Backbone bond lengths (Angstrom), bond angles and torsions (degrees), N, CA, C in turn:
res aa  C-N    CA-C-N  psi(-1)  N-CA   C-N-CA  omega(-1)  CA-C   N-CA-C  phi
1 M - - - 1.475 - - 1.517 109.63 -
2 L 1.337 116.85 129.12 1.450 122.20 -178.54 1.524 109.76 -83.19
3 T 1.314 115.77 126.40 1.460 120.77 178.11 1.522 109.66 -109.39
4 K 1.333 116.16 151.74 1.461 121.83 178.61 1.524 108.53 -124.43
5 P 1.333 117.16 82.59 1.462 119.59 -179.45 1.523 110.64 -65.80
6 S 1.306 116.71 145.50 1.466 121.61 -179.90 1.515 109.88 -121.72
7 S 1.333 114.21 158.80 1.460 119.47 -179.20 1.522 108.78 -161.70
8 D 1.320 116.06 156.94 1.464 121.69 174.71 1.522 107.76 -84.19
9 I 1.327 116.84 109.86 1.464 121.60 -175.11 1.525 111.95 -64.21
10 T 1.339 117.84 -21.12 1.463 120.33 -179.33 1.522 112.55 -85.67
11 N 1.324 116.79 -8.01 1.459 121.83 -178.38 1.529 109.09 -100.57
12 R 1.298 116.71 110.90 1.459 120.90 -174.95 1.521 112.27 -59.93
13 D 1.313 117.08 -44.98 1.467 120.01 -179.01 1.527 111.30 -64.63
14 A 1.330 116.65 -39.00 1.460 120.24 179.55 1.527 111.17 -65.52
15 V 1.329 116.68 -40.13 1.464 120.89 178.55 1.527 110.85 -64.84
16 R 1.321 115.81 -43.85 1.467 119.41 179.54 1.526 111.39 -66.01
17 S 1.331 116.65 -36.67 1.455 120.02 178.71 1.528 111.18 -65.40
18 L 1.320 116.77 -43.13 1.456 120.42 178.31 1.529 110.88 -64.59
19 H 1.321 116.31 -40.80 1.469 120.28 178.01 1.518 110.66 -60.46
20 K 1.310 116.53 -41.69 1.466 121.04 179.53 1.533 110.39 -63.77
21 K 1.330 116.53 -42.58 1.461 121.00 -179.76 1.532 111.01 -63.16
22 I 1.324 116.29 -41.07 1.465 120.50 -179.39 1.523 111.29 -67.41
23 T 1.312 116.14 -46.70 1.470 119.36 -176.93 1.527 112.50 -67.40
24 E 1.328 116.67 -24.83 1.460 119.80 -179.96 1.528 113.00 -84.33
25 S 1.317 117.84 -20.41 1.458 119.75 -173.46 1.529 114.66 -121.10
26 L 1.323 117.55 -9.83 1.454 121.55 -175.75 1.528 110.58 -128.84
27 P 1.344 117.56 167.23 1.474 120.73 176.71 1.527 110.95 -61.20
28 P 1.322 117.63 165.23 1.468 121.19 -179.52 1.530 112.10 -56.09
29 I 1.308 115.71 144.80 1.464 121.41 179.93 1.528 108.84 -76.23
30 A 1.329 116.47 123.82 1.461 120.94 -178.60 1.524 112.55 -95.34
31 G 1.331 116.76 -30.06 1.456 119.16 -177.55 1.510 112.09 -154.58
32 V 1.332 115.35 159.35 1.465 122.23 -179.14 1.526 108.94 -129.76
33 A 1.322 116.37 134.16 1.465 122.54 173.38 1.522 107.77 -118.14
34 Q 1.309 116.86 111.63 1.461 121.99 -179.21 1.523 108.48 -94.06
35 G 1.344 116.38 98.17 1.460 121.33 -177.09 1.507 114.12 -117.21
36 A 1.325 117.53 21.04 1.469 120.41 -179.19 1.531 110.77 -63.17
37 M 1.330 115.84 139.69 1.463 119.75 -179.59 1.519 110.48 -156.22
38 V 1.327 115.78 133.95 1.461 123.01 169.89 1.519 107.06 -134.33
39 L 1.332 117.09 131.17 1.459 121.50 179.13 1.522 110.77 -110.92
40 D 1.326 115.32 137.04 1.464 121.90 174.35 1.526 106.16 -152.50
41 D 1.334 115.36 76.31 1.459 121.03 -171.39 1.523 112.41 -65.89
42 A 1.340 114.02 140.96 1.466 120.73 176.49 1.520 108.01 -162.13
43 M 1.323 116.74 140.19 1.460 119.92 173.98 1.519 109.10 -61.83
44 F 1.313 117.14 149.36 1.460 120.98 -171.43 1.531 113.51 -54.74
45 P 1.338 120.36 -43.16 1.479 119.10 178.83 1.524 113.19 -62.34
46 D 1.340 116.86 -22.76 1.466 120.93 -178.52 1.519 113.14 -99.07
47 L 1.321 117.20 2.44 1.461 121.21 -176.26 1.528 110.03 -81.12
48 D 1.336 116.92 113.33 1.461 119.61 177.68 1.531 109.55 -96.22
49 L 1.327 115.50 171.66 1.460 120.44 -174.54 1.521 111.86 -64.04
50 A 1.326 116.93 -37.56 1.465 120.13 -179.27 1.528 111.00 -62.99
51 S 1.318 116.76 -43.87 1.462 120.54 179.00 1.523 111.01 -66.29
52 Y 1.332 115.48 -39.40 1.467 118.91 178.96 1.524 110.99 -61.98
53 H 1.324 116.65 -45.55 1.464 119.90 179.10 1.527 111.48 -65.57
54 K 1.312 117.18 -36.72 1.455 121.20 179.54 1.526 111.07 -59.45
55 V 1.334 116.14 -39.34 1.465 121.32 -178.63 1.529 111.51 -82.69
56 S 1.318 116.76 -41.29 1.461 120.19 -170.27 1.530 114.56 -81.98
57 R 1.321 117.59 -34.30 1.466 119.11 -172.02 1.534 114.18 -60.59
58 P 1.343 119.46 -42.93 1.470 117.67 178.68 1.528 113.13 -59.28
59 K 1.299 117.00 -35.18 1.456 119.91 -177.75 1.530 112.74 -88.68
60 V 1.312 117.29 -38.82 1.470 120.39 -177.16 1.529 110.81 -82.36
61 E 1.330 116.77 -62.37 1.458 119.40 -178.07 1.532 111.18 -66.68
62 G 1.340 115.96 -40.72 1.454 118.63 178.46 1.516 112.14 -58.97
63 S 1.313 116.83 -41.49 1.467 120.77 178.98 1.520 111.10 -67.35
64 L 1.318 116.74 -38.32 1.471 120.27 178.85 1.525 111.34 -64.02
65 W 1.334 117.54 -42.76 1.469 119.68 -179.37 1.526 110.70 -66.03
66 L 1.330 117.09 -38.29 1.470 119.86 177.63 1.528 111.10 -69.06
67 D 1.311 116.01 -40.85 1.466 119.62 177.52 1.528 110.63 -61.57
68 E 1.312 116.15 -37.98 1.465 121.47 178.91 1.527 111.03 -65.28
69 L 1.330 116.78 -41.76 1.461 121.01 179.95 1.523 112.08 -67.17
70 F 1.336 115.74 -35.44 1.461 120.62 -176.38 1.532 110.12 -113.70
71 S 1.331 114.57 52.09 1.465 120.75 -177.61 1.523 112.85 -87.59
72 E 1.321 116.60 -0.80 1.455 120.90 175.10 1.523 109.12 -111.68
73 D 1.312 115.90 164.27 1.454 121.20 -176.18 1.524 110.77 -76.90
74 S 1.340 115.64 74.07 1.464 120.41 -177.44 1.523 112.88 -119.64
75 L 1.333 117.89 -5.78 1.461 121.85 -176.38 1.527 111.65 -107.51
76 D 1.323 115.28 147.59 1.462 120.75 170.83 1.522 110.88 -81.65
77 W 1.318 117.01 -30.55 1.461 120.74 179.73 1.525 110.54 -157.21
78 F 1.317 114.79 153.42 1.461 122.59 176.65 1.530 105.76 -146.06
79 V 1.324 116.90 106.00 1.460 121.78 -174.69 1.527 110.45 -110.41
80 F 1.332 115.95 126.52 1.463 122.17 175.89 1.529 108.90 -97.57
81 F 1.332 116.56 132.42 1.457 121.53 178.81 1.531 108.72 -91.08
82 S 1.310 116.16 100.03 1.459 122.28 176.88 1.525 108.86 -100.18
83 S 1.319 116.79 -168.19 1.469 120.71 -174.81 1.514 110.74 -137.63
84 I 1.333 115.89 150.09 1.456 120.96 175.34 1.531 110.76 -61.38
85 T 1.333 116.11 -21.09 1.465 120.40 176.90 1.518 111.05 -59.42
86 Y 1.319 116.99 -33.66 1.463 120.69 177.48 1.523 110.82 -63.03
87 V 1.317 117.47 -31.67 1.463 122.02 -176.70 1.528 111.44 -82.46
88 T 1.333 117.14 -46.26 1.462 120.98 -173.30 1.519 113.54 -100.47
89 G 1.333 117.08 -20.08 1.454 119.94 -173.36 1.517 110.98 81.79
90 N 1.313 116.13 157.67 1.467 121.35 177.05 1.522 108.44 -159.35
91 A 1.309 115.70 132.15 1.465 120.30 -177.63 1.517 110.44 -57.26
92 G 1.325 115.95 130.07 1.455 121.39 178.09 1.511 114.64 88.76
93 Q 1.331 117.62 -0.45 1.463 119.79 -176.56 1.532 112.51 -125.75
94 S 1.315 116.78 36.96 1.466 119.84 -179.73 1.525 111.56 -64.19
95 A 1.333 117.53 -40.98 1.467 120.45 179.86 1.525 110.25 -66.90
96 Y 1.317 115.89 -40.00 1.466 120.80 179.30 1.530 110.67 -65.45
97 A 1.332 117.14 -43.84 1.461 120.96 179.13 1.524 111.06 -63.72
98 A 1.325 116.26 -42.48 1.461 119.85 179.85 1.528 111.39 -63.63
99 S 1.316 116.27 -39.19 1.469 120.49 -179.53 1.525 111.11 -66.50
100 N 1.321 116.24 -39.51 1.458 119.65 175.91 1.518 111.13 -67.34
101 G 1.327 116.15 -34.60 1.460 119.37 175.95 1.514 112.04 -61.96
102 F 1.320 116.46 -37.17 1.458 120.46 176.73 1.522 110.28 -61.87
103 M 1.323 116.71 -43.16 1.465 120.40 -177.99 1.527 111.61 -63.81
104 T 1.325 116.97 -44.15 1.457 119.30 -179.43 1.525 111.05 -65.72
105 S 1.329 116.32 -35.47 1.472 120.23 177.08 1.522 111.00 -67.20
106 L 1.322 115.93 -39.30 1.465 119.65 179.11 1.525 110.82 -66.38
107 A 1.325 117.26 -35.96 1.464 120.66 176.96 1.523 110.17 -61.15
108 E 1.320 116.48 -44.37 1.469 120.36 178.68 1.528 110.81 -66.43
109 Q 1.330 116.46 -39.66 1.465 119.03 178.97 1.519 111.29 -62.95
110 R 1.317 117.50 -39.88 1.465 120.43 177.63 1.523 110.61 -61.98
111 R 1.304 116.57 -41.29 1.463 119.57 178.91 1.525 110.67 -60.90
112 R 1.321 116.33 -40.56 1.464 120.09 179.63 1.521 111.76 -68.50
113 R 1.326 116.39 -22.68 1.467 120.56 176.10 1.527 111.64 -87.62
114 G 1.324 117.23 4.79 1.452 120.98 -179.85 1.511 113.92 79.55
115 L 1.346 116.72 21.13 1.466 121.29 -178.41 1.522 110.28 -111.57
116 A 1.315 115.67 165.01 1.459 120.94 177.06 1.524 109.92 -67.43
117 G 1.317 116.28 140.02 1.455 119.34 178.39 1.519 112.44 179.94
118 S 1.306 116.91 132.19 1.460 122.86 172.64 1.522 107.87 -159.35
119 A 1.316 116.07 159.75 1.471 121.20 -179.25 1.507 109.47 -136.90
120 M 1.318 116.25 141.44 1.469 119.54 176.11 1.519 109.47 -120.42
121 N 1.326 114.88 125.48 1.462 121.77 177.46 1.524 107.53 -87.74
122 I 1.308 115.68 97.20 1.457 122.08 -169.63 1.527 111.03 -82.88
123 G 1.329 115.07 138.13 1.451 120.91 172.87 1.517 110.79 -93.32
124 V 1.316 116.20 -156.04 1.456 121.87 -178.82 1.533 109.50 -81.16
125 I 1.320 116.49 134.69 1.464 122.08 179.03 1.522 108.51 -104.58
126 M 1.307 116.36 124.52 1.462 121.46 -175.71 1.534 111.57 -64.97
127 G 1.333 116.00 123.14 1.453 120.89 175.94 1.511 114.77 73.06
128 N 1.316 117.35 8.55 1.464 120.31 -177.48 1.527 108.89 -151.80
129 G 1.301 116.66 166.04 1.456 120.09 177.19 1.520 113.19 82.87
130 Y 1.316 115.43 179.10 1.464 121.81 -172.84 1.520 112.89 -63.82
131 V 1.349 117.45 -46.26 1.459 120.65 -175.29 1.523 111.12 -60.68
132 S 1.327 116.94 -48.88 1.458 120.64 -179.38 1.528 112.11 -66.35
133 R 1.325 115.89 -29.73 1.462 120.24 -175.93 1.525 112.97 -85.53
134 E 1.331 117.88 -35.89 1.462 121.05 -169.35 1.525 114.89 -110.97
135 L 1.326 119.05 -25.82 1.460 120.93 -174.97 1.528 110.83 -92.01
136 N 1.339 115.74 142.14 1.458 119.33 177.26 1.526 110.18 -78.94
137 L 1.326 116.89 176.51 1.464 120.99 -174.64 1.528 112.26 -64.88
138 D 1.322 117.85 -36.39 1.462 120.77 178.46 1.526 110.78 -64.78
139 Q 1.314 116.80 -42.24 1.460 120.48 178.65 1.524 111.26 -65.90
140 Q 1.318 116.57 -38.78 1.456 119.64 177.61 1.526 111.29 -68.60
141 A 1.326 116.92 -35.10 1.460 120.91 177.33 1.525 110.54 -64.07
142 Y 1.331 116.55 -36.83 1.464 120.50 177.20 1.533 110.63 -62.31
143 L 1.325 116.61 -42.93 1.457 119.71 178.64 1.527 111.38 -60.51
144 Y 1.312 116.41 -37.11 1.461 119.41 177.82 1.526 110.45 -66.89
145 R 1.333 116.66 -42.92 1.466 119.88 -177.70 1.521 112.10 -61.55
146 V 1.317 117.37 -35.60 1.465 119.44 -177.28 1.532 112.26 -87.67
147 G 1.333 117.51 6.18 1.460 118.71 168.17 1.505 117.46 114.20
148 H 1.335 118.96 7.37 1.463 119.84 179.82 1.528 110.52 -83.87
149 W 1.321 114.60 158.70 1.454 121.10 -179.43 1.516 109.39 -133.85
150 W 1.331 117.09 141.43 1.452 122.49 -178.61 1.533 110.32 -86.27
151 M 1.311 117.07 126.95 1.460 121.01 175.29 1.530 109.29 -103.07
152 S 1.307 115.46 154.48 1.463 119.45 177.29 1.519 109.70 -78.08
153 E 1.312 115.83 163.02 1.460 119.66 176.74 1.528 110.75 -62.78
154 Q 1.310 116.59 -33.98 1.460 120.56 177.28 1.527 110.82 -65.00
155 D 1.333 116.26 -40.09 1.469 119.72 176.92 1.523 110.83 -62.47
156 F 1.335 115.97 -39.33 1.460 119.32 177.96 1.528 110.75 -63.17
157 H 1.326 117.03 -42.58 1.464 119.77 177.44 1.530 111.10 -60.29
158 Q 1.340 115.69 -38.47 1.462 120.04 178.66 1.530 110.46 -65.46
159 L 1.336 115.54 -42.65 1.466 120.15 178.46 1.522 110.83 -60.97
160 F 1.318 116.12 -44.70 1.466 119.83 179.18 1.524 110.55 -61.76
161 A 1.326 116.99 -41.23 1.461 120.29 179.04 1.526 111.13 -62.64
162 E 1.327 116.71 -39.98 1.468 120.34 178.09 1.535 110.61 -63.87
163 C 1.327 116.06 -38.88 1.464 120.14 178.74 1.528 111.04 -66.40
164 V 1.323 116.79 -38.56 1.460 120.72 177.73 1.517 109.94 -62.12
165 L 1.333 117.11 -45.85 1.462 120.85 -179.40 1.531 111.63 -64.44
166 A 1.337 115.62 -39.13 1.465 119.72 -178.03 1.521 112.69 -78.09
167 S 1.319 116.74 -15.90 1.465 121.59 -172.38 1.518 113.99 -77.66
168 K 1.320 117.51 -19.97 1.455 120.64 -171.28 1.530 111.84 -60.16
169 P 1.328 117.37 147.39 1.473 120.74 179.27 1.524 111.09 -56.91
170 G 1.316 115.49 137.34 1.454 120.21 179.26 1.508 114.62 82.30
171 S 1.331 118.20 2.75 1.457 121.26 -179.35 1.525 110.63 -65.04
172 I 1.328 116.19 142.86 1.467 120.64 176.94 1.529 110.93 -93.97
173 D 1.328 116.94 -2.53 1.466 120.49 178.69 1.524 110.60 -76.30
174 T 1.316 116.24 161.75 1.455 121.05 177.26 1.524 110.69 -62.20
175 S 1.304 115.82 152.99 1.465 119.85 178.84 1.524 111.77 -91.07
176 E 1.328 117.51 -7.22 1.460 120.91 -174.04 1.524 110.57 -128.09
177 F 1.336 116.34 127.97 1.449 122.32 179.80 1.525 109.10 -116.62
178 I 1.325 115.72 134.13 1.463 121.32 -176.71 1.526 108.97 -121.30
179 T 1.313 117.19 132.60 1.451 121.30 177.21 1.522 108.78 -148.60
180 G 1.330 115.72 165.00 1.456 119.56 175.05 1.502 115.87 101.85
181 L 1.364 118.33 7.93 1.451 120.50 176.77 1.526 109.52 -97.66
182 R 1.311 116.06 134.63 1.463 121.00 -178.06 1.520 110.23 -82.43
183 L 1.331 117.00 124.51 1.457 122.40 -178.67 1.526 109.81 -107.31
184 D 1.319 116.69 105.92 1.457 121.54 176.87 1.524 107.76 -159.15
185 N 1.327 117.21 -169.11 1.463 120.91 -176.34 1.522 113.81 -89.58
186 D 1.318 117.39 10.15 1.456 121.45 178.91 1.530 109.34 -73.29
187 D 1.334 116.22 114.12 1.464 119.60 -177.76 1.525 112.77 -92.97
188 Q 1.342 117.13 15.52 1.455 120.88 178.87 1.529 112.47 -96.98
189 K 1.319 117.36 -3.62 1.466 120.04 179.61 1.524 109.59 -62.08
190 N 1.326 116.76 142.51 1.466 119.32 -171.14 1.518 113.87 -70.76
191 W 1.327 118.61 -11.36 1.460 120.25 179.67 1.524 112.55 -107.73
192 I 1.333 117.94 4.92 1.453 121.73 -170.80 1.528 112.77 -63.46
193 E 1.345 117.84 -31.47 1.460 120.37 -176.96 1.520 112.85 -97.22
194 N 1.312 117.16 2.53 1.461 120.34 177.20 1.524 108.46 -78.20
195 P 1.324 118.89 121.56 1.471 120.77 -174.97 1.521 114.56 -58.22
196 I 1.335 118.97 -27.72 1.455 118.70 -177.40 1.529 111.97 -70.95
197 F 1.352 117.23 -12.13 1.465 120.50 177.66 1.527 111.63 -105.76
198 Q 1.332 118.31 12.34 1.452 121.02 -174.35 1.520 112.32 -57.31
199 H 1.336 116.94 -34.67 1.457 119.93 -178.22 1.523 112.72 -71.16
200 L 1.338 117.59 -8.58 1.456 121.29 178.49 1.524 112.63 -97.44
201 V 1.328 116.90 -4.21 1.458 120.30 179.82 1.519 107.85 -79.57
202 S 1.339 116.74 113.90 1.457 119.95 -169.36 1.519 114.72 -81.34
203 N 1.357 117.28 -22.17 1.458 116.42 -175.55 1.526 112.86 -90.00
204 S 1.319 118.09 -46.81 1.462 119.73 -177.87 1.506 109.79 -169.52
205 V 1.335 115.59 148.07 1.462 118.79 175.44 1.508 110.97 -71.20
206 D 1.350 117.85 -8.64 1.456 120.05 177.01 1.513 111.51 -58.87
207 A 1.358 117.41 -25.73 1.462 120.90 178.90 1.497 111.23 -62.62
208 V 1.349 116.45 -23.16 1.454 120.42 -178.72 1.512 111.58 -101.74
209 V 1.347 117.31 -50.66 1.461 119.49 -175.00 1.515 111.94 -86.57
210 G 1.339 117.08 -5.50 1.447 119.96 176.66 1.510 112.29 93.31
211 T 1.332 116.29 161.37 1.454 121.44 179.52 1.526 110.85 -112.42
212 S 1.307 117.94 13.14 1.457 120.68 -178.32 1.515 111.06 -72.41
213 K 1.330 114.61 160.29 1.459 120.63 178.76 1.517 109.66 -108.17
214 T 1.321 115.42 156.17 1.448 119.84 176.96 1.522 109.17 -84.75
215 K 1.313 116.67 -175.73 1.456 120.42 -179.21 1.524 111.66 -60.49
216 S 1.324 116.73 -27.62 1.457 120.29 179.75 1.524 112.26 -78.49
217 G 1.334 117.49 -7.25 1.446 121.33 179.34 1.510 114.33 82.87
218 V 1.313 117.92 9.06 1.454 122.09 -178.28 1.528 108.86 -98.41
219 M 1.328 116.80 135.95 1.455 121.15 179.48 1.523 110.54 -58.70
220 I 1.337 114.91 141.45 1.465 120.06 -179.13 1.520 110.89 -59.51
221 K 1.314 116.13 -43.42 1.455 119.87 -178.77 1.523 110.75 -59.20
222 A 1.329 117.15 -42.72 1.460 120.66 -179.33 1.521 110.74 -63.43
223 Q 1.329 116.87 -40.11 1.464 119.88 178.53 1.522 111.28 -63.80
224 L 1.318 115.53 -42.11 1.460 119.74 -179.64 1.518 111.48 -63.73
225 E 1.326 116.69 -38.07 1.456 119.77 -179.69 1.525 111.73 -68.38
226 E 1.335 117.13 -25.11 1.456 120.98 -179.81 1.523 112.99 -91.45
227 A 1.323 117.47 -9.73 1.466 120.97 -178.25 1.526 110.42 -64.04
228 T 1.345 115.09 140.22 1.473 120.27 -177.66 1.518 113.26 -112.00
229 S 1.312 117.62 0.58 1.468 120.06 179.02 1.521 108.82 -149.94
230 E 1.307 115.22 161.33 1.464 119.84 178.27 1.513 110.68 -65.92
231 E 1.323 116.67 -32.54 1.468 120.36 179.94 1.528 110.70 -63.22
232 M 1.347 116.09 -41.81 1.462 119.73 178.62 1.525 110.93 -64.21
233 V 1.329 115.90 -42.63 1.462 120.45 178.64 1.524 110.28 -60.13
234 F 1.321 115.61 -44.90 1.455 121.18 -178.12 1.519 110.81 -60.68
235 E 1.331 117.67 -43.71 1.455 121.18 -178.10 1.531 111.13 -67.94
236 I 1.348 117.66 -35.99 1.467 120.75 178.80 1.519 110.35 -63.32
237 L 1.313 115.83 -48.00 1.465 119.83 -179.15 1.520 111.53 -69.17
238 K 1.305 115.63 -37.56 1.457 119.46 -179.89 1.527 111.34 -61.22
239 G 1.341 115.63 -33.11 1.453 119.77 -179.85 1.506 113.88 -66.12
240 E 1.339 116.88 -18.00 1.450 120.67 -178.86 1.523 113.21 -95.47
241 L 1.329 117.52 3.12 1.466 120.63 -176.44 1.518 112.13 -94.32
242 G 1.319 114.29 161.65 1.447 120.68 173.90 1.522 110.67 -78.34
243 P 1.318 118.25 169.37 1.470 122.13 -177.42 1.520 113.78 -56.51
244 S 1.349 117.69 -42.61 1.465 119.31 -176.90 1.516 111.15 -67.50
245 Q 1.339 117.66 -38.15 1.455 120.21 179.17 1.517 111.29 -69.36
246 K 1.343 116.84 -38.65 1.463 119.88 176.91 1.524 110.65 -60.62
247 H 1.318 115.83 -40.57 1.462 120.12 180.00 1.529 110.77 -60.91
248 R 1.319 116.63 -41.31 1.462 120.24 -178.08 1.520 110.69 -68.08
249 L 1.334 116.90 -35.00 1.460 119.05 -179.80 1.524 112.06 -73.79
250 N 1.321 117.14 -17.01 1.465 120.31 177.18 1.516 112.55 -87.55
251 E 1.323 117.86 -2.27 1.459 120.97 178.23 1.518 110.19 -68.46
252 P 1.348 117.61 154.61 1.466 120.05 175.84 1.512 111.30 -58.65
253 C 1.334 116.29 156.05 1.458 120.90 -177.85 1.520 111.98 -58.09
254 A 1.330 116.90 -35.42 1.465 119.16 -178.67 1.519 110.28 -63.03
255 N 1.370 116.21 -39.75 1.454 119.38 179.43 1.523 111.19 -69.12
256 L 1.351 115.48 -38.31 1.458 119.02 177.54 1.514 110.73 -63.11
257 Q 1.333 116.44 -39.40 1.457 119.78 179.11 1.517 110.31 -60.64
258 Q 1.336 116.11 -42.13 1.457 120.36 -179.82 1.525 110.36 -66.81
259 T 1.359 116.90 -40.58 1.445 120.35 179.67 1.517 111.20 -63.12
260 A 1.339 115.75 -46.92 1.460 119.39 -179.07 1.519 111.41 -63.34
261 S 1.338 116.08 -36.04 1.458 119.03 -178.41 1.513 111.86 -67.87
262 S 1.335 117.15 -20.67 1.460 119.84 -177.16 1.517 112.74 -92.12
263 T 1.337 118.02 1.17 1.451 121.01 -179.34 1.504 110.79 -105.90
264 S 1.331 114.61 162.45 1.459 119.50 -179.68 1.510 112.20 -69.97
265 C 1.351 117.75 -13.77 1.456 120.11 -177.17 1.526 111.67 -102.12
266 R 1.325 118.74 21.65 1.455 120.99 -176.88 1.525 112.20 -62.58
267 W 1.333 117.44 -21.49 1.455 120.15 -176.94 1.512 112.18 -65.80
268 Y 1.354 118.17 -24.43 1.453 116.99 175.04 1.528 112.28 -110.51
269 C 1.333 117.36 -7.16 1.463 119.29 178.81 1.532 112.04 -78.25
270 K 1.325 116.66 -40.76 1.458 119.73 -172.47 1.530 113.97 -58.64
271 P 1.351 118.95 -44.29 1.469 117.55 177.31 1.515 112.71 -61.04
272 I 1.339 116.73 -34.26 1.457 120.35 179.37 1.515 110.00 -67.74
273 L 1.316 116.39 -43.79 1.459 120.67 178.70 1.515 110.76 -61.59
274 A 1.310 115.84 -38.10 1.465 119.30 179.62 1.518 110.41 -61.97
275 R 1.337 116.66 -38.56 1.458 119.54 178.91 1.521 110.55 -69.61
276 R 1.339 117.25 -39.25 1.463 120.07 179.63 1.518 111.07 -65.03
277 C 1.329 117.07 -32.58 1.450 120.19 -175.37 1.521 112.34 -89.91
278 S 1.321 118.51 -9.87 1.461 119.54 -178.14 1.516 109.68 -130.94
279 K 1.334 117.16 -116.54 1.457 120.30 -173.82 1.526 110.86 -87.91
280 P 1.365 117.82 151.44 1.465 120.92 179.57 1.502 111.77 -71.29
281 A 1.339 115.42 156.58 1.454 121.10 178.15 1.518 109.54 -104.96
282 R 1.325 116.84 174.25 1.452 121.24 176.83 1.520 109.49 -64.57
283 T 1.344 116.60 131.01 1.449 120.81 -176.36 1.516 112.06 -64.31
284 S 1.330 118.20 -29.01 1.455 120.81 -177.16 1.515 112.61 -57.69
285 S 1.325 117.39 -29.57 1.460 119.81 179.64 1.528 112.48 -115.47
286 A 1.332 116.84 -11.35 1.465 119.46 -174.26 1.515 112.43 -62.82
287 W 1.361 117.06 -36.50 1.463 118.00 -176.60 1.510 111.91 -66.26
288 I 1.334 116.92 -33.54 1.468 119.21 177.37 1.512 109.83 -66.30
289 H 1.341 116.69 -44.48 1.462 120.55 -178.93 1.521 111.22 -64.75
290 L 1.340 116.46 -39.08 1.452 119.26 179.20 1.525 110.94 -66.21
291 W 1.331 115.68 -37.11 1.462 118.29 177.44 1.517 110.84 -64.32
292 L 1.306 117.36 -37.22 1.457 120.65 176.10 1.514 110.24 -60.85
293 L 1.323 116.39 -43.26 1.459 120.33 -179.42 1.517 110.84 -64.70
294 I 1.334 115.86 -44.31 1.452 119.84 179.93 1.524 110.91 -60.43
295 S 1.329 115.77 -45.09 1.463 119.34 179.03 1.511 111.79 -63.77
296 A 1.334 116.11 -37.40 1.468 119.95 179.87 1.516 110.01 -64.29
297 L 1.339 116.52 -44.63 1.456 119.43 -178.73 1.511 111.00 -67.93
298 G 1.351 115.48 -34.47 1.450 119.27 179.88 1.500 112.81 -68.02
299 S 1.346 117.10 -28.44 1.465 120.15 -176.92 1.514 112.82 -96.63
300 S 1.321 118.26 -4.39 1.464 120.19 -174.42 1.523 112.54 -76.15
301 R 1.335 116.01 -4.43 1.467 117.40 179.32 1.516 111.50 -77.48
302 S 1.323 117.78 -20.59 1.461 120.54 179.63 1.497 109.44 -111.77
303 P 1.337 119.28 155.16 1.464 121.57 -179.38 1.512 110.45 -58.01
304 G 1.369 116.85 140.07 1.461 122.11 -176.19 1.472 113.86 -82.69
């Protein structure tokens, strides 16, 4: 007879008790899927501590208790169920996005400790899942307009299988899988101008770096493609910035390092700073990285 034991994932003692019951009566645990989720949407100014804890505890505390139980190399896989909301953001779901961010970070930390760990940022599943079950057609239409894409249940199973394979200890695959973003020529998607998604823009990088011309009348993109050094790329992009951004880019590298470290995008700024402070990088990709840095510095004046 198949039993379905239940437990409060936010209660450490309850989780440990259930783990003890399973290990005493069933075969060894080979893998863990952490899919706990509670939603209580609220715009950030209206988010109180109770609502934040209601959303965050299943994902944050629940993940910590599971990580604690499986802190030795005993699992073949450990998959965290995150959300595409963590990647793109969504109005009213700051607590939910932050909680998913914790899970993806914990998956990477486990990998660095030599343990099983991976996370999948799940999009909308057609005919299944929370969005299809709870949201009305207008709400689902909004998700489509801002750039989400519906995956089939079979696609979700494939994604989960890929995460299981990548999750094993010692894997060289990425610990984080992202799906659910719509790739087409629609420039109204809410993430289209974010530099970290530039590689997903199918029509042209002009959607990100702009189509404006410099004083010489030459398209910025054309100038960047002709640049032969990182210094040339830097000067081209610098010419398109406002006075305050130019000032920040003229700061010493040590100050830039501190600025980048204080922003939410420090995870992609630091490698760029390292290249600026030491050896040059390949020009073919340097202009994209420099644009990321410029955008990061430009946005660091407001809370991330």
